[in-house]
Structure formats: C-alpha cells, structure tokens
OpenMM code with the backbone's topology and positions (N, CA, C; nanometers):
from openmm import Vec3, app, unit

residues = "PRO ARG THR CYS GLU GLU MET PHE GLN LYS ILE GLU GLU ASP CYS THR ASP CYS SER VAL LYS PHE SER VAL GLU VAL SER TYR MET GLU ILE TYR CYS GLU ARG VAL LYS ASP LEU LEU ASN PRO LYS THR LYS GLY ASN LEU ARG VAL ARG GLU HIS PRO VAL LEU GLY PRO TYR VAL GLU SER LEU SER LYS LEU ALA VAL THR CYS PHE ALA ASP ILE LYS SER LEU MET ASP GLU GLY ASN LYS ALA ARG THR VAL ALA SER THR ASN MET ASN ALA VAL SER SER ARG SER HIS ALA VAL PHE THR ILE VAL LEU THR GLN LYS ARG LYS ASP ALA MET THR GLY LEU VAL CYS GLU LYS VAL SER LYS ILE SER LEU VAL ASP LEU ALA GLY SER GLU ARG ALA LYS ASP THR GLY ALA ALA GLY LYS ARG LEU GLN GLU GLY ALA ASN ILE ASN LYS SER LEU SER THR LEU GLY LYS VAL ILE HIS ALA LEU ALA GLU GLN ALA SER SER LEU".split()
positions = [
    Vec3(-3.4598, -3.9671, -3.8706),
    Vec3(-3.4692, -3.8991, -4.0577),
    Vec3(-3.5168, -3.9447, -4.1644),
    Vec3(-3.5149, -4.1041, -4.1467),
    Vec3(-3.6120, -4.2189, -4.2788),
    Vec3(-3.7329, -4.0657, -4.2184),
    Vec3(-3.8398, -4.0468, -4.1542),
    Vec3(-3.8950, -3.9570, -4.1346),
    Vec3(-3.9068, -3.8287, -4.2047),
    Vec3(-3.8251, -3.7297, -4.2064),
    Vec3(-3.7692, -3.6333, -4.2308),
    Vec3(-3.8146, -3.6592, -4.4334),
    Vec3(-3.7264, -3.8130, -4.4869),
    Vec3(-3.7084, -3.7717, -4.5823),
    Vec3(-3.8238, -3.7935, -4.6497),
    Vec3(-3.9070, -3.9203, -4.5645),
    Vec3(-4.0440, -3.9555, -4.6279),
    Vec3(-4.1205, -3.8200, -4.6649),
    Vec3(-4.0898, -3.7157, -4.5207),
    Vec3(-4.2393, -3.6135, -4.5161),
    Vec3(-4.2224, -3.4775, -4.6131),
    Vec3(-4.0986, -3.5217, -4.6395),
    Vec3(-4.1166, -3.3995, -4.8023),
    Vec3(-4.0837, -3.4982, -4.9533),
    Vec3(-4.1119, -3.6268, -4.9456),
    Vec3(-4.1300, -3.6547, -5.0246),
    Vec3(-4.2784, -3.6636, -5.0653),
    Vec3(-4.3633, -3.6787, -5.0056),
    Vec3(-4.4873, -3.6034, -4.9564),
    Vec3(-4.5240, -3.5011, -5.0641),
    Vec3(-4.4683, -3.4073, -4.9202),
    Vec3(-4.4994, -3.2410, -4.9579),
    Vec3(-4.4837, -3.1961, -5.1135),
    Vec3(-4.3302, -3.2872, -5.1567),
    Vec3(-4.2968, -3.2311, -5.3706),
    Vec3(-4.3970, -3.3265, -5.4093),
    Vec3(-4.5364, -3.4664, -5.3706),
    Vec3(-4.6080, -3.4944, -5.4333),
    Vec3(-4.7211, -3.4294, -5.4154),
    Vec3(-4.7731, -3.3796, -5.3179),
    Vec3(-4.8783, -3.2872, -5.3304),
    Vec3(-4.8676, -3.1137, -5.3797),
    Vec3(-4.8066, -3.1051, -5.3575),
    Vec3(-4.7139, -2.9996, -5.4047),
    Vec3(-4.7959, -2.9187, -5.5765),
    Vec3(-4.8076, -3.0098, -5.6442),
    Vec3(-4.8092, -3.0501, -5.7970),
    Vec3(-5.0503, -2.9461, -5.7303),
    Vec3(-5.0812, -2.9326, -5.6953),
    Vec3(-5.1905, -2.8387, -5.6415),
    Vec3(-5.1306, -2.7141, -5.5577),
    Vec3(-5.2226, -2.5978, -5.6381),
    Vec3(-5.1644, -2.4821, -5.6705),
    Vec3(-5.2508, -2.4127, -5.5181),
    Vec3(-5.3211, -2.5088, -5.4812),
    Vec3(-5.4421, -2.4760, -5.3472),
    Vec3(-5.3009, -2.4914, -5.2708),
    Vec3(-5.2401, -2.6602, -5.2333),
    Vec3(-5.2573, -2.6397, -5.1003),
    Vec3(-5.1185, -2.5647, -5.0856),
    Vec3(-5.1080, -2.5166, -4.9997),
    Vec3(-4.8824, -2.4934, -4.9255),
    Vec3(-4.8636, -2.5720, -4.7546),
    Vec3(-4.6772, -2.6288, -4.7761),
    Vec3(-4.6677, -2.6085, -4.6706),
    Vec3(-4.5645, -2.5402, -4.5726),
    Vec3(-4.5415, -2.5828, -4.4775),
    Vec3(-4.4848, -2.4679, -4.3896),
    Vec3(-4.3703, -2.6214, -4.3267),
    Vec3(-4.2578, -2.6316, -4.2955),
    Vec3(-4.1818, -2.7022, -4.1345),
    Vec3(-4.1030, -2.6610, -4.1245),
    Vec3(-4.0541, -2.6174, -3.9397),
    Vec3(-4.0281, -2.5080, -3.9113),
    Vec3(-3.9653, -2.6994, -3.7823),
    Vec3(-3.8737, -2.6072, -3.7869),
    Vec3(-3.6581, -2.6921, -3.6662),
    Vec3(-3.7444, -2.6977, -3.5529),
    Vec3(-3.6671, -2.7017, -3.4019),
    Vec3(-3.6295, -2.7048, -3.3132),
    Vec3(-3.5226, -2.7935, -3.2236),
    Vec3(-3.4561, -2.7220, -3.1379),
    Vec3(-3.3395, -2.9080, -3.0997),
    Vec3(-3.3258, -2.7969, -2.9986),
    Vec3(-3.3466, -2.9673, -2.8998),
    Vec3(-3.3086, -2.8282, -2.8066),
    Vec3(-3.2785, -2.9870, -2.6431),
    Vec3(-3.2086, -2.9058, -2.5424),
    Vec3(-3.1285, -3.0049, -2.4409),
    Vec3(-3.1155, -2.9892, -2.3512),
    Vec3(-3.1916, -3.1653, -2.2499),
    Vec3(-3.2048, -3.1129, -2.1393),
    Vec3(-3.0759, -3.1775, -2.0819),
    Vec3(-3.0026, -3.0337, -2.0098),
    Vec3(-2.8964, -3.1442, -1.9026),
    Vec3(-2.9497, -3.1001, -1.7405),
    Vec3(-2.9076, -3.1448, -1.7050),
    Vec3(-2.8716, -3.1338, -1.5549),
    Vec3(-3.0521, -2.9966, -1.5183),
    Vec3(-3.1357, -3.0384, -1.5789),
    Vec3(-3.2730, -3.0077, -1.5665),
    Vec3(-3.2942, -2.8552, -1.5813),
    Vec3(-3.1290, -2.8639, -1.7030),
    Vec3(-3.1513, -2.6584, -1.7738),
    Vec3(-3.1801, -2.7353, -1.9471),
    Vec3(-3.2593, -2.6293, -1.9282),
    Vec3(-3.2608, -2.6985, -2.1366),
    Vec3(-3.1872, -2.5668, -2.1702),
    Vec3(-3.1412, -2.6055, -2.2968),
    Vec3(-3.0332, -2.5636, -2.3516),
    Vec3(-3.0847, -2.4799, -2.5408),
    Vec3(-3.0295, -2.4697, -2.6024),
    Vec3(-3.0836, -2.4728, -2.7443),
    Vec3(-3.0500, -2.4642, -2.8376),
    Vec3(-3.0229, -2.5989, -2.8308),
    Vec3(-2.8856, -2.6525, -2.9367),
    Vec3(-2.8834, -2.6592, -3.0929),
    Vec3(-2.9595, -2.5359, -3.1517),
    Vec3(-2.9932, -2.4346, -3.2538),
    Vec3(-2.9412, -2.2839, -3.2980),
    Vec3(-2.8942, -2.2381, -3.1597),
    Vec3(-2.8937, -2.0963, -3.1388),
    Vec3(-2.7326, -2.1220, -3.0383),
    Vec3(-2.6192, -2.1404, -3.0260),
    Vec3(-2.4758, -2.0601, -2.9333),
    Vec3(-2.5678, -2.0065, -2.8115),
    Vec3(-2.5900, -1.8605, -2.8813),
    Vec3(-2.5469, -1.7413, -2.7574),
    Vec3(-2.6586, -1.7153, -2.6602),
    Vec3(-2.7916, -1.8723, -2.6802),
    Vec3(-2.8352, -1.9131, -2.4984),
    Vec3(-2.7301, -1.9420, -2.4415),
    Vec3(-2.7741, -1.9521, -2.3238),
    Vec3(-2.6360, -2.0465, -2.2294),
    Vec3(-2.6979, -2.1174, -2.1312),
    Vec3(-2.8303, -2.2239, -2.1922),
    Vec3(-2.8769, -2.3147, -2.0959),
    Vec3(-3.0209, -2.3692, -2.0707),
    Vec3(-3.0602, -2.2247, -1.9470),
    Vec3(-3.1955, -2.2026, -1.9001),
    Vec3(-3.1801, -2.1986, -1.9188),
    Vec3(-3.3362, -2.2292, -2.0441),
    Vec3(-3.4282, -2.1193, -2.1416),
    Vec3(-3.5415, -2.2278, -2.0210),
    Vec3(-3.6311, -2.0844, -2.0344),
    Vec3(-3.7618, -2.2121, -1.9514),
    Vec3(-3.9168, -2.2520, -1.9879),
    Vec3(-3.9556, -2.2763, -1.9176),
    Vec3(-4.0379, -2.4205, -1.9181),
    Vec3(-4.1627, -2.3851, -1.9087),
    Vec3(-4.2524, -2.3196, -1.9946),
    Vec3(-4.4229, -2.3065, -2.0147),
    Vec3(-4.5029, -2.3718, -2.0460),
    Vec3(-4.5939, -2.3024, -2.0066),
    Vec3(-4.7542, -2.4268, -2.0220),
    Vec3(-4.8822, -2.3261, -2.1008),
    Vec3(-4.8654, -2.2768, -2.2422),
    Vec3(-5.0033, -2.2307, -2.2885),
    Vec3(-5.1376, -2.3614, -2.2092),
    Vec3(-5.2327, -2.2499, -2.1657),
    Vec3(-5.3586, -2.3047, -2.1273),
    Vec3(-5.4344, -2.4039, -2.2691),
    Vec3(-5.3963, -2.3669, -2.4087),
    Vec3(-5.4624, -2.4353, -2.5316),
    Vec3(-5.2942, -2.4817, -2.6146),
    Vec3(-5.2685, -2.5103, -2.5892),
    Vec3(-5.1145, -2.5506, -2.6623),
    Vec3(-5.1050, -2.6862, -2.5928),
    Vec3(-5.0160, -2.5952, -2.4752),
    Vec3(-4.9693, -2.7165, -2.3433),
    Vec3(-4.7976, -2.6780, -2.2813),
    Vec3(-4.6892, -2.7486, -2.3200),
    Vec3(-4.5893, -2.6925, -2.2983),
    Vec3(-4.5436, -2.6386, -2.3649),
    Vec3(-4.4699, -2.5644, -2.3335),
    Vec3(-4.3014, -2.4772, -2.4387),
    Vec3(-4.1745, -2.4562, -2.3778),
    Vec3(-4.1722, -2.3803, -2.4887),
    Vec3(-3.9278, -2.3107, -2.4214),
    Vec3(-4.0182, -2.2523, -2.4328),
    Vec3(-3.9985, -2.1598, -2.3462),
    Vec3(-4.0010, -1.9698, -2.4742),
    Vec3(-3.8428, -2.0123, -2.4572),
    Vec3(-3.8125, -1.8780, -2.5705),
    Vec3(-3.7013, -1.8257, -2.6326),
    Vec3(-3.6824, -1.9644, -2.7597),
    Vec3(-3.6892, -2.0595, -2.7077),
    Vec3(-3.6146, -2.1663, -2.8473),
    Vec3(-3.6595, -2.1467, -2.9416),
    Vec3(-3.5523, -2.0854, -2.9947),
    Vec3(-3.5123, -2.1283, -3.2347),
    Vec3(-3.6096, -2.2306, -3.2360),
    Vec3(-3.6102, -2.1685, -3.3459),
    Vec3(-3.7389, -2.1930, -3.4730),
    Vec3(-3.7101, -2.2235, -3.6046),
    Vec3(-3.6712, -2.2914, -3.6447),
    Vec3(-3.5558, -2.2590, -3.8225),
    Vec3(-3.6789, -2.3308, -3.9343),
    Vec3(-3.7106, -2.1978, -4.0017),
    Vec3(-3.8094, -2.3407, -4.1242),
    Vec3(-3.6885, -2.3149, -4.2686),
    Vec3(-3.7603, -2.4899, -4.2842),
    Vec3(-3.6834, -2.5566, -4.4033),
    Vec3(-3.7047, -2.6379, -4.4558),
    Vec3(-3.6317, -2.6188, -4.6062),
    Vec3(-3.7069, -2.6565, -4.6916),
    Vec3(-3.7607, -2.8329, -4.7850),
    Vec3(-3.6309, -2.8604, -4.6861),
    Vec3(-3.5603, -3.0292, -4.7856),
    Vec3(-3.4835, -3.0952, -4.6647),
    Vec3(-3.4560, -3.1994, -4.6454),
    Vec3(-3.3849, -3.2368, -4.5812),
    Vec3(-3.2758, -3.2699, -4.5114),
    Vec3(-3.2055, -3.2565, -4.6743),
    Vec3(-3.0595, -3.1967, -4.6386),
    Vec3(-3.1299, -3.0934, -4.5419),
    Vec3(-3.2105, -2.9650, -4.5096),
    Vec3(-3.1304, -2.8049, -4.4076),
    Vec3(-3.1904, -2.9384, -4.3334),
    Vec3(-3.3114, -3.0077, -4.2898),
    Vec3(-3.3286, -3.0995, -4.1173),
    Vec3(-3.1535, -3.1546, -4.1138),
    Vec3(-3.0870, -3.2875, -4.1607),
    Vec3(-2.9713, -3.3322, -4.2162),
    Vec3(-2.8893, -3.2209, -4.1973),
    Vec3(-2.8410, -3.1451, -4.2193),
    Vec3(-2.7395, -2.9826, -4.1626),
    Vec3(-2.7363, -3.0118, -3.9620),
    Vec3(-2.9518, -2.9769, -3.9868),
    Vec3(-2.9396, -2.8030, -3.7893),
    Vec3(-2.9830, -2.9279, -3.7374),
    Vec3(-2.9697, -3.1265, -3.7118),
    Vec3(-2.9485, -3.2311, -3.6617),
    Vec3(-2.8247, -3.2514, -3.6586),
    Vec3(-2.7060, -3.2085, -3.7770),
    Vec3(-2.5226, -3.2127, -3.7141),
    Vec3(-2.5175, -3.1253, -3.6315),
    Vec3(-2.6134, -3.0106, -3.6358),
    Vec3(-2.4711, -2.8923, -3.6075),
    Vec3(-2.5546, -2.8919, -3.4499),
    Vec3(-2.6423, -2.9193, -3.3702),
    Vec3(-2.7669, -2.9458, -3.2563),
    Vec3(-2.6233, -2.9973, -3.2470),
    Vec3(-2.6004, -3.1613, -3.2768),
    Vec3(-2.5659, -3.2600, -3.2416),
    Vec3(-2.4495, -3.3058, -3.1498),
    Vec3(-2.3046, -3.1600, -3.2196),
    Vec3(-2.2165, -3.0974, -3.2432),
    Vec3(-2.2158, -3.0011, -3.0824),
    Vec3(-2.3115, -2.9673, -3.0430),
    Vec3(-2.2818, -2.9013, -2.9790),
    Vec3(-2.4004, -2.8967, -2.8080),
    Vec3(-2.3826, -3.0325, -2.7805),
    Vec3(-2.4788, -3.1996, -2.7260),
    Vec3(-2.3319, -3.1572, -2.6041),
    Vec3(-2.3950, -3.1861, -2.4855),
    Vec3(-2.3083, -3.2053, -2.3979),
    Vec3(-2.2899, -3.3964, -2.3695),
    Vec3(-2.1405, -3.4208, -2.3490),
    Vec3(-2.1063, -3.5438, -2.4168),
    Vec3(-1.9565, -3.5123, -2.3271),
    Vec3(-1.8939, -3.6923, -2.2015),
    Vec3(-1.8531, -3.6964, -2.1797),
    Vec3(-1.7960, -3.8164, -2.1405),
    Vec3(-1.6477, -3.8176, -2.1164),
    Vec3(-1.6187, -4.0049, -2.1383),
    Vec3(-1.6670, -4.0604, -1.9870),
    Vec3(-1.6609, -4.1849, -2.0269),
    Vec3(-1.6763, -4.2625, -1.8744),
    Vec3(-1.6420, -4.4040, -1.9251),
    Vec3(-1.5833, -4.4655, -1.8063),
    Vec3(-1.5968, -4.6041, -1.8424),
    Vec3(-1.6054, -4.7260, -1.8673),
    Vec3(-1.7831, -4.6556, -1.9166),
    Vec3(-1.8007, -4.7277, -2.0403),
    Vec3(-1.7943, -4.6581, -2.1877),
    Vec3(-1.8608, -4.6076, -2.1709),
    Vec3(-1.8484, -4.5201, -2.3366),
    Vec3(-1.7169, -4.3931, -2.3584),
    Vec3(-1.6399, -4.3597, -2.4496),
    Vec3(-1.5980, -4.2883, -2.4461),
    Vec3(-1.6483, -4.1370, -2.4989),
    Vec3(-1.7402, -4.1536, -2.5244),
    Vec3(-1.7961, -4.0623, -2.5882),
    Vec3(-1.9574, -4.0485, -2.5470),
    Vec3(-1.9882, -4.0064, -2.4317),
    Vec3(-2.1173, -4.0764, -2.2932),
    Vec3(-2.1829, -3.8690, -2.3335),
    Vec3(-2.3140, -3.9527, -2.3984),
    Vec3(-2.4033, -3.7873, -2.4199),
    Vec3(-2.4781, -3.7937, -2.2705),
    Vec3(-2.4437, -3.7196, -2.2741),
    Vec3(-2.4172, -3.6799, -2.0469),
    Vec3(-2.5786, -3.6063, -2.0833),
    Vec3(-2.6924, -3.6159, -2.2124),
    Vec3(-2.8113, -3.5068, -2.2009),
    Vec3(-2.9590, -3.6215, -2.2747),
    Vec3(-3.0210, -3.5360, -2.2577),
    Vec3(-3.2177, -3.5883, -2.3405),
    Vec3(-3.1553, -3.4845, -2.4338),
    Vec3(-3.2096, -3.5156, -2.5169),
    Vec3(-3.2575, -3.3998, -2.6967),
    Vec3(-3.3648, -3.4182, -2.7374),
    Vec3(-3.4612, -3.3462, -2.7706),
    Vec3(-3.5021, -3.3273, -2.8522),
    Vec3(-3.4928, -3.2339, -2.9917),
    Vec3(-3.5265, -3.3090, -3.0892),
    Vec3(-3.5641, -3.2652, -3.1991),
    Vec3(-3.7475, -3.2736, -3.2543),
    Vec3(-3.7109, -3.0993, -3.3174),
    Vec3(-3.9073, -3.0521, -3.3197),
    Vec3(-3.9560, -3.1152, -3.4301),
    Vec3(-4.0062, -3.1396, -3.5047),
    Vec3(-4.0652, -3.0489, -3.6758),
    Vec3(-4.1955, -3.0750, -3.6466),
    Vec3(-4.2065, -2.9386, -3.7402),
    Vec3(-4.3105, -2.8677, -3.7121),
    Vec3(-4.3914, -2.8608, -3.8641),
    Vec3(-4.5097, -2.9740, -3.8954),
    Vec3(-4.5286, -2.9105, -4.0233),
    Vec3(-4.6320, -2.8722, -4.0375),
    Vec3(-4.6678, -2.7211, -4.1171),
    Vec3(-4.7674, -2.6655, -4.0981),
    Vec3(-4.8537, -2.7337, -4.3600),
    Vec3(-5.0150, -2.6942, -4.2793),
    Vec3(-5.0650, -2.7536, -4.4521),
    Vec3(-5.1604, -2.6527, -4.4653),
    Vec3(-5.1556, -2.6387, -4.5535),
    Vec3(-5.2675, -2.4303, -4.6108),
    Vec3(-5.3624, -2.4862, -4.6718),
    Vec3(-5.4738, -2.5376, -4.7124),
    Vec3(-5.5306, -2.5184, -4.8397),
    Vec3(-5.5719, -2.4192, -4.7948),
    Vec3(-5.7096, -2.3898, -4.9740),
    Vec3(-5.6971, -2.2977, -4.9763),
    Vec3(-5.8786, -2.3397, -5.0626),
    Vec3(-5.9711, -2.3263, -5.0075),
    Vec3(-6.0548, -2.4068, -4.9677),
    Vec3(-6.1208, -2.3914, -5.1462),
    Vec3(-6.2180, -2.3844, -5.2604),
    Vec3(-6.2110, -2.3668, -5.3789),
    Vec3(-6.3911, -2.2835, -5.3805),
    Vec3(-6.4709, -2.3081, -5.3287),
    Vec3(-6.5829, -2.2736, -5.3132),
    Vec3(-6.5972, -2.1585, -5.2260),
    Vec3(-6.4931, -2.2186, -5.0782),
    Vec3(-6.5894, -2.0862, -4.9941),
    Vec3(-6.4574, -1.9711, -4.9786),
    Vec3(-6.3463, -1.9494, -5.0560),
    Vec3(-6.2459, -1.8678, -5.0480),
    Vec3(-6.1416, -1.9469, -4.8749),
    Vec3(-6.2254, -2.0067, -4.8214),
    Vec3(-6.1034, -1.9744, -4.6976),
    Vec3(-6.0797, -2.1162, -4.6552),
    Vec3(-5.9306, -2.0231, -4.6102),
    Vec3(-5.7780, -2.1110, -4.6257),
    Vec3(-5.8557, -2.1651, -4.4801),
    Vec3(-5.7684, -2.3705, -4.4569),
    Vec3(-5.7833, -2.4350, -4.3545),
    Vec3(-5.6317, -2.4671, -4.3178),
    Vec3(-5.6300, -2.4536, -4.1979),
    Vec3(-5.4407, -2.5134, -4.1016),
    Vec3(-5.4462, -2.6126, -4.0146),
    Vec3(-5.3402, -2.6831, -4.0977),
    Vec3(-5.3153, -2.7752, -4.0231),
    Vec3(-5.1934, -2.8461, -3.9493),
    Vec3(-5.1788, -2.8475, -3.8127),
    Vec3(-5.0723, -2.8101, -3.8410),
    Vec3(-5.0506, -3.0120, -3.6750),
    Vec3(-4.9323, -2.9997, -3.7742),
    Vec3(-4.9510, -3.2281, -3.6941),
    Vec3(-4.7411, -3.1591, -3.6108),
    Vec3(-4.7055, -3.2052, -3.5132),
    Vec3(-4.5859, -3.1984, -3.4325),
    Vec3(-4.5205, -3.3042, -3.4093),
    Vec3(-4.3843, -3.3057, -3.4577),
    Vec3(-4.3127, -3.4747, -3.4618),
    Vec3(-4.2086, -3.4022, -3.3285),
    Vec3(-4.2056, -3.5061, -3.2504),
    Vec3(-4.0676, -3.5477, -3.1898),
    Vec3(-4.0019, -3.6378, -3.2028),
    Vec3(-3.9320, -3.6085, -3.2242),
    Vec3(-3.7617, -3.6997, -3.2328),
    Vec3(-3.6877, -3.6630, -3.0831),
    Vec3(-3.7140, -3.7947, -2.9948),
    Vec3(-3.5974, -3.7874, -2.8914),
    Vec3(-3.4786, -3.8801, -2.8002),
    Vec3(-3.3879, -3.8048, -2.8029),
    Vec3(-3.3249, -3.9147, -2.7637),
    Vec3(-3.2226, -3.8927, -2.6295),
    Vec3(-3.2999, -4.0430, -2.5659),
    Vec3(-3.3184, -3.9771, -2.3873),
    Vec3(-3.1150, -4.0528, -2.4355),
    Vec3(-3.1046, -4.0047, -2.2865),
    Vec3(-2.9295, -4.0440, -2.2167),
    Vec3(-2.9868, -4.2023, -2.1701),
    Vec3(-2.8739, -4.2723, -2.1524),
    Vec3(-2.8967, -4.3982, -2.0910),
    Vec3(-2.9392, -4.4210, -1.9165),
    Vec3(-2.9567, -4.4916, -1.9053),
    Vec3(-2.9888, -4.5037, -1.7325),
    Vec3(-2.8234, -4.5711, -1.6601),
    Vec3(-2.7653, -4.5010, -1.5270),
    Vec3(-2.6357, -4.5386, -1.5020),
    Vec3(-2.5804, -4.5456, -1.3996),
    Vec3(-2.4631, -4.6730, -1.3375),
    Vec3(-2.4672, -4.7063, -1.2202),
    Vec3(-2.3265, -4.6071, -1.2080),
    Vec3(-2.3759, -4.5367, -1.1505),
    Vec3(-2.2006, -4.5128, -1.0830),
    Vec3(-2.1083, -4.5659, -1.0327),
    Vec3(-2.1271, -4.7441, -1.0019),
    Vec3(-2.0145, -4.8332, -1.0043),
    Vec3(-1.9960, -4.8643, -1.1470),
    Vec3(-2.0170, -4.8586, -1.2618),
    Vec3(-1.9446, -4.9509, -1.3732),
    Vec3(-1.9078, -4.8160, -1.4702),
    Vec3(-2.0226, -4.7036, -1.3956),
    Vec3(-1.9529, -4.6152, -1.5025),
    Vec3(-1.8533, -4.4963, -1.4519),
    Vec3(-1.7448, -4.5200, -1.3908),
    Vec3(-1.6185, -4.5121, -1.2782),
    Vec3(-1.7252, -4.3625, -1.2562),
    Vec3(-1.7914, -4.3016, -1.2631),
    Vec3(-1.8284, -4.1315, -1.2196),
    Vec3(-1.7752, -4.0906, -1.0548),
    Vec3(-1.7198, -4.0483, -1.0826),
    Vec3(-1.7707, -3.9442, -0.9777),
    Vec3(-1.7618, -3.7406, -0.9736),
    Vec3(-1.7736, -3.6807, -0.8964),
    Vec3(-1.7566, -3.5405, -0.8670),
    Vec3(-1.8478, -3.5425, -1.0219),
    Vec3(-1.8789, -3.4040, -1.1062),
    Vec3(-1.9330, -3.4118, -1.1901),
    Vec3(-1.9745, -3.5175, -1.3018),
    Vec3(-1.9522, -3.5862, -1.2918),
    Vec3(-1.9987, -3.7138, -1.4270),
    Vec3(-2.0481, -3.7925, -1.2661),
    Vec3(-2.0533, -3.7930, -1.1385),
    Vec3(-2.1440, -3.8880, -1.0761),
    Vec3(-2.2692, -3.7723, -1.0366),
    Vec3(-2.2814, -3.6312, -1.0252),
    Vec3(-2.4279, -3.5616, -1.0353),
    Vec3(-2.4387, -3.5232, -1.1715),
    Vec3(-2.4225, -3.6269, -1.3173),
    Vec3(-2.5001, -3.5473, -1.3997),
    Vec3(-2.5426, -3.7344, -1.4524),
    Vec3(-2.5008, -3.8382, -1.3973),
    Vec3(-2.5641, -3.9302, -1.4104),
    Vec3(-2.6460, -3.9238, -1.3189),
    Vec3(-2.6458, -3.9100, -1.1884),
    Vec3(-2.7745, -3.9212, -1.0436),
    Vec3(-2.8406, -3.8434, -1.1453),
    Vec3(-2.8700, -3.7263, -1.2141),
    Vec3(-2.9655, -3.6018, -1.3004),
    Vec3(-3.1095, -3.7471, -1.3577),
    Vec3(-2.9797, -3.7517, -1.4395),
    Vec3(-3.0012, -3.9068, -1.5969),
    Vec3(-3.1012, -3.9874, -1.5674),
    Vec3(-3.0388, -4.0273, -1.4595),
    Vec3(-3.1145, -4.1736, -1.3238),
    Vec3(-3.2974, -4.1139, -1.2882),
    Vec3(-3.2510, -3.9747, -1.2551),
    Vec3(-3.3751, -3.9543, -1.1799),
    Vec3(-3.4801, -3.9117, -1.2758),
    Vec3(-3.3775, -3.7857, -1.3880),
    Vec3(-3.5405, -3.8013, -1.5460),
    Vec3(-3.5951, -3.8725, -1.6307),
    Vec3(-3.5402, -4.0302, -1.6339),
    Vec3(-3.5462, -4.1543, -1.7088),
    Vec3(-3.6884, -4.1550, -1.5410),
    Vec3(-3.6447, -4.1593, -1.4225),
    Vec3(-3.7486, -4.2914, -1.3149),
    Vec3(-3.9148, -4.1953, -1.3121),
    Vec3(-3.8365, -4.0098, -1.3614),
    Vec3(-3.9856, -3.9941, -1.3577),
    Vec3(-3.9729, -3.9944, -1.5527),
    Vec3(-4.0170, -4.0112, -1.5369),
    Vec3(-4.0865, -3.9889, -1.7518),
    Vec3(-4.1730, -4.2027, -1.7242),
    Vec3(-4.0633, -4.2203, -1.6465),
    Vec3(-4.1542, -4.4135, -1.6348),
    Vec3(-4.2911, -4.2949, -1.5435),
    Vec3(-4.2396, -4.3361, -1.4298),
    Vec3(-4.4097, -4.2881, -1.3645),
    Vec3(-4.4666, -4.1944, -1.4558),
    Vec3(-4.4596, -4.1359, -1.5462),
    Vec3(-4.5881, -4.0248, -1.6100),
    Vec3(-4.6020, -4.1127, -1.7081),
    Vec3(-4.4625, -4.2603, -1.7551),
    Vec3(-4.5652, -4.2894, -1.8691),
    Vec3(-4.6647, -4.5069, -1.7817),
    Vec3(-4.6847, -4.4543, -1.6606),
    Vec3(-4.6962, -4.5345, -1.5883),
    Vec3(-4.8498, -4.5394, -1.5806),
    Vec3(-4.9321, -4.3628, -1.5077),
    Vec3(-4.9675, -4.3112, -1.5011),
    Vec3(-5.0843, -4.2996, -1.6461),
    Vec3(-5.0008, -4.2444, -1.7477),
    Vec3(-5.0999, -4.1807, -1.8592),
    Vec3(-5.1933, -4.3423, -1.8878),
    Vec3(-5.0723, -4.4917, -1.9236),
    Vec3(-5.0946, -4.5857, -1.9559),
    Vec3(-5.2457, -4.6455, -1.8552),
    Vec3(-5.2324, -4.5765, -1.6927),
    Vec3(-5.2679, -4.6777, -1.6156),
    Vec3(-5.4342, -4.6119, -1.6473),
    Vec3(-5.4377, -4.4898, -1.7140),
    Vec3(-5.5429, -4.3303, -1.7223),
    Vec3(-5.5790, -4.4228, -1.8143),
    Vec3(-5.5463, -4.4625, -1.9419),
    Vec3(-5.5927, -4.5148, -2.0753),
    Vec3(-5.6839, -4.6479, -2.0453),
    Vec3(-5.5431, -4.7066, -1.9000),
    Vec3(-5.7245, -4.8793, -1.9508),
    Vec3(-5.7948, -4.8034, -1.8671),
    Vec3(-5.8163, -4.7597, -1.7307),
    Vec3(-5.9859, -4.6529, -1.6856),
    Vec3(-6.0138, -4.5829, -1.7712),
    Vec3(-6.0163, -4.5807, -1.9363),
    Vec3(-6.1672, -4.5311, -1.9846),
    Vec3(-6.2470, -4.6453, -2.0930),
] * unit.nanometer
topology = app.Topology()
chain = topology.addChain("A")
for resn in residues:
    res = topology.addResidue(resn, chain)
    for name in ("N", "CA", "C"):
        topology.addAtom(name, app.Element.getBySymbol(name[0]), res)
C-alpha cells in the first residue's frame, strides 16, 4: 500500500506536464486448490484459465482489470478482494488464509514528443503477492477439506521454491 500511495503522489507531481498522461489499472486474483478466482468479480466461479501469450508471457484469461484514479480506489478494491478470499479456522489460526493472492497494478505512461508528435508509451507492472503459509497437518489439526487445502498450499510453495532455485542457478551461470 505505501508503494501505491507514493505512485499516485509521483503521478500528481508529473501531471503538471500536459504532454504526459498516466493510467492505472488493477486486478486481484486468488489461487485456491489450484483454481484461479477473480476477487474483484464475484460472478466468476473460481476456474479462470491461465494462458501464455508468446510476447507478453503468462496471463489469466477473463480476469477483470479495473481503472483506478487514486490510492483510495486501490485500498477500497484491495479491501473488497480480501473479503472474497478463502479463509478457514485451524488450530494454529482462527482466520487462516487458505489461498495465495496476487494484486497486480499496471501503470501506463503516455508521453507526446513535441518535435515529432509521436506518442511514446511505457508500461510497468507491479505484482503484490500474499502467499499462504506452509502447514504441518499435525500442528493445524487439519482433516478432510482442510488437510487437502494444506497439501495444495505446501505443494505450490514447494514448486515456487524450485522455480526460484532454477532461476537463481540460471542467473549465476550467466
């Protein structure tokens, strides 16, 4: 949230130059038991598809993107999305997050070159990620559905660890 606040302060400072325009869009998704749910659109039932664009990389098909104009908009949407997240009680935590969540901010800057009249566009993407914590079934007292959720959480965290390790290995060999 501090990053978001500072981003809008910087936009306000830079908006004095009429040749520069900014737009900000956000999306918020949950990954729960290997299913993707749009936290800003309750009409989706939680089975959005992950696709890969040949140039832009991975994306979530049909994930809503909402335009925001200030930090208060972002805070409100973040709060709204948090209410839609999957939570449950365990022996370790009365309100335990049962999913991973990704809040994505896309900042677009358009600048018109005075000499050529051409518009240059820069796009930045920030992903704020909240990972569910790893769990020991014995400590949480999990059984049935909670046990399966915990297994999915641990499996995805393990996979993420392997990806980070592979990226670090790749970077060290360059």
